[in-house]
N, C-alpha and C positions, 0 to 999 in steps of 0.2 A: 503493499499500499503506500503510496506517495504522500508522505506528511511534510515537504518543504513548502508546502503552499501556507502552510500555518504560520511559517515564518514571515511571509509577505503580511498574511493579516496581524502578526503582531507587531511587524512595523509600521503598518498603517495607526493600529491603537497607539503605539508610543509616540507616534507623531503627532497624534491626536492630542493626547494628554501634553506632551511638551508645549504644542501650539497655545492651547488653553493657559496652560500654567503659565507662560511668556505673556500672553495677551491680557490677564488677571492683574500681571504685576505692571503694567502699563498704563492699564486702566480700570482703576476701581471699581466704576460704575457695572464690570461685568459680575455677574456672582457664577465663579465658576464652577462651584459644586454642582447648581442646578443642571450649567451647559453640560458638564461631564455626563451626568445622569441622563440626561436626553440623548446625548451623542449613543453612548454605550448600549443604552436600552434598544434604541433603533437600529444600531448596528446587529446586535443580536438576533431580534425581530426579523431584520433583512435578510440578513444569511439564512435564517432557517426557512423562511418563506421562498427565497430563491433557490435553497434547496428541494424544497418540496416540488416547485414548478418542474425544475430539471427531471426530478425523479417521474413526474407524470409524464414530461414530453418523452421521457425515456421509455416509456412502459414500464415502469416500475411501479407497483402498488404499495404506497407508503404504508397501509395499514397491513399488509403481508411481509412486508419486508422493512421494519421500523429501523433495525441496524444500519441500512442504508444512508438514513439521514447522517451518519458520521464519517461515511466514505468521501475522502477530500478530493481524492482521485476523479471521482466521478464529476465534478463539476457544480456549479452553483448558475442559476438561470438570472443574468445580470439586472433583464428589465422586471423581474418578479421580485429579485432582491432592493432594487432602487424601490420601486414602486411601494413597496411593505415598510421600506426605512423612510419614505418621505412622508408615509400617511401616518406612522408612529410618530415622529417627530412634530408633524402640525397637531395631533393629539394631545401629547403631553405638551406641547407650549402653547396650549390652544389659548391661554388667559391673557397672553401678550403677543400674539404670534409673530407680528412684525419685529419687534424689539428682540426677541429670543430667537429668532431665526437671523436677523443681524448680526448677533453675538456670537453666534455658533459657527456662522458661515466661514469666517476665515481659517477658524480650527480643523473644520471638515475637509476644505479644499487642501489645506495640508496633510491632512491624514490619509486624502487620498495620493497624495506626492508620495508619502510614504509608503502605502502598497505598490506604487509601481517602481519606488527603489528597493523595494523586498525581493525583486527579481533577480538580487545579487545572491541571493539565497538559493534559489533554485535555478540558476544558469539559465535565466528565461528572458535574458536583456536583449537580445540581439532580433535585428530585422533584415531588412533586404542588404543585398551587397554594396559595400562603400569602400573608398581609398581614401577617404578622409585618415588624418594623423591619428584622431582618437579612436577611429574603429579596431575592432578586433576580432577575431576567429573564434569559432568554436572548438572546443577541443579535437583534435584529429582531424582538422580542417585547415586549408591554406587560404580561405575565402574569407577576408574581413569584412563587416558588416556593422551597420549602423546600429549603437544601443538605444535601440528606438524607447524602449520603456524609462531609460535615462531619461530621454529629453522629454516626456512626458512629464516625470518626477521634477524636472527643473520648471519647465513652464507651470505648473500647478503650484511649487512653492514659491514661484515669482508671483503669481496672482493671488496667491494667499497674503502677501506681505501688503501687495497693494490695497487688496481689500480691507485690510486691517487699519490702513492707514487712511482709508476712506472713512471707515466704520468709527475714527476718532474725530471725524468731522460732523459727525450727527447728521447725516444726510437723511432723505426721505423715508421713512420706513418702508422697509421690504425692499430698499434698493439694493443693498449690499448682498443679501440673499438671493436676488434675481441675478446679479452679475455672477455671483458665485457658480451658481448653475450655468449661466453660458460660458464662463471660462472652464469649466472641467467637459462641457460638451464641444467647445473650441478645440481644448488641447488633445482630446481623440481624432476630433477631425483633422488636425495639423499634422498629427503625427501618423495619420492612418494609411498615408501611400507608403511611408517605410516599413510596414510591417510584412511579415512574410508572404501573407496571401491578400493581394490590394483588393479592399474593399469587402473582405470577407467576415468584419465586425457588423454590429447593427448598426449602418452609418444612417440610415434614416432618423433611430434613435438619437444618436448625437445632436443630426440637425434639427431635429425637432425641439429638443432640449434648446439650443441654442435660439430659435426662431421664439417659443415659448419665453424663454427668461429675458430677452430683449423687450416682448411686448409687455412684461408685467413690470420691467425696470421703468419703461415708456409712463405706463399708467402710474406709478407708484410717484414718479416725479412730478407729472402734471396733475396728480390728484393732490398733492403737497402743496403745489403752488398755487392751486386755486383756492385751497383751505388754508393756507399760511400756516402748516403745521411743521414746517421744518425748525430743528434747534439749533441756533446757533452758537450756543455756551460749547465752552470748550470743557474737554472730558477731566475728571478726577486723575490726580496723577500723584 
């Protein structure tokens, strides 16, 4: 059984925790404990739901084979996991949805960056052939390839930092969360051509995420401008 995928998951969780801790040190208006509880609960439920969807799509009855829920190598349905995690987050943060999502978004994006960087633990970072100086080859091969998963990790980490800087300016409620979703989808779209099978992933899902996120961001800005709800006060330091 292949358990190296667990190291990627742990990398993502560690990156999320580190990001929330760092954010809390610089913006004391954030309730880091609440954000952590929301994030870890959503992640667990999302992974469980994604595994169930993958089992059903693969023709495996989860009631007849409950042990297969723990088979890491069998995979997790990305769309199912994402939808379940988002729904869980929205439910747990329903009391102040916009503010909570904006506070959590930079850390969540950095957590996804950690997940991609976890490819180093399972030797799964490489994509299409490349002759760039930083490209490297699989063991036993002379063909150097793009470290595409690390490209995605860098893009997402940079996005997380920019999102947190935006969060410090107290923009329209929901704007940071919307841009976080857009950045996650865009990072995958940008790196997709460098993955081993061109457009083999759910490209429509990434494109839809970007389009929906941009629409939400525009709505948030327009709504805040028309109602005058933006807060220009500086964050607590």
